[in-house]
N, C-alpha and C positions, 0 to 999 in steps of 0.2 A: 744799450743806450737806446737803440732802435726799438726794443721792445718796451722799454720805459715809455718811450714817446708814444707808441701804438696804445698801450694800455691807457696811459694818461689822456690821450683821446678818445678812446672808448668810454672812459669814465666821465669825462666832461661831456660828451656828447647825450651819454644817458641821462645826467644831470639836468642839462639844458632841456632834453626833450620832456621833462615833467612841467615844464613852464613855458607858457606861450605868451604871445605879445600882449595879449588882454588880461590873461588870468595867471595868478600866481599860486602855487600850491601852498597854501597858508600852513599847512602841517609840516612842510619842508622847508620853506623860505621865510626867514624871520626880517619882517621889515625893520631897517635901521634908521634911514634918513630919507628925505625927499626936498628937494627945490625945485625952482620952476623948471629946470633943464633935465633932471635926472633923479630916478629913485634907486637905491641901494638897499639889498637884501643879502643876507648871509644863511648860507646852507646849513641848517641845525643838524642835519647828519653827519657832516663833515668837519666837525669843531675837534681838532686835537690840541690839547695841552702837554706840554712838555715841562714838568715842574722843576726838571733839573735846570733847565737853560732860562726857564721862564718865558717860553716863546708859546703863541697859539697860532697852529696854521687852519685856515679855511679858506672856503671858496666864497667869493662875492660875486652877486649878480647885481648888473647896473643896467638899469634902462635907460635909454636917451633917446625918447620918442621923436624929438626934433630931427635928430639925425639918422632915424630909422635903424637904429641898432642895438643890440644887448652886446654887453661885455661879461665874460664869465671869467675870473681872474683867480689864481691860486695866489692866496695873501699870508703873509707872516706877520704878526704882532710881536716886537720884541719889547717886554716891558723892562728889561734892565737897561737898555739902551734908549727907550722910548723912540722905536723907531717903528715904521710900516712899512714893507716891501712887497709891491706887486710883482710876483715872481715870475709867472706865465701866465697865458689865457689865450682865450678864443674870441672873436667877434663874430656876432652873425647878425642878420638884419632880423626884423620884427616877423618875420615869416620862419624864422629859424633857420636859414639858408646860410652856410658858412660863408664869410668874408674874409678873413685873414687871422692870422695867429699874433699873439703878443708873445715875443722873444726875449725883448730886452727889459731885465728886472730895473725897476724904478723904486727907490728907497727916499723917505722924507722923514724929517721928525714929526712926532706927535705933538703938535703944539698946543697950548692952553685955549680953551674956548674955540675950538676947531671942530670941523666935521670929523676929522680923523681922531680926534680925543671922544666924541661921542661913540663913534665905530669901536675905539679901543676899550671903553668903559661897558658898553653893550656885549661885545664879545667876550671879555673878560668874566662877566657874569654868566654867559651862556656855556663857556667852557669848564665851570666850576672852580676856576682859580680863585683862590682866597687871600690874596695878598693885597 
C-alpha cells in the first residue's frame, strides 16, 4: 500500500510539474470547462477506458485562482451508474508548492445539463468510448 501511495505521488508530481499557474501545456491538458471561479482540464495522456465496466479513469486539473490553488484529482466516470467519483488527489498553490492531500472519495450523480455532464461527454469522446 505504501509503495502504491509513493508511486501515485510521484506520478502526480510529475504531471503537475508540466503545468504552471500561468500556462497549461495544451499538448497534455485538454480544456473542459471554465467558470468565474475555476477552470478544469483533463490529462489527455492519462485517460483509461475499461469497456467491461464502462468506466473511464482520468486525472482532472482544477485551477482556482481566487483561492490560489490547483487541485489534481484522480477521477472515475461510471457511465453505467451515471456517477463521477473524485477518488484521490493533491492540492497545490499556484507556485506548485504542496498544500494537502485529498483522501476522501466524493461521488455524485452526473445530472443532465450540468458541468459534470459536460465533463462526462468530453471525456467519453477523448477516451474512445463508443456508447
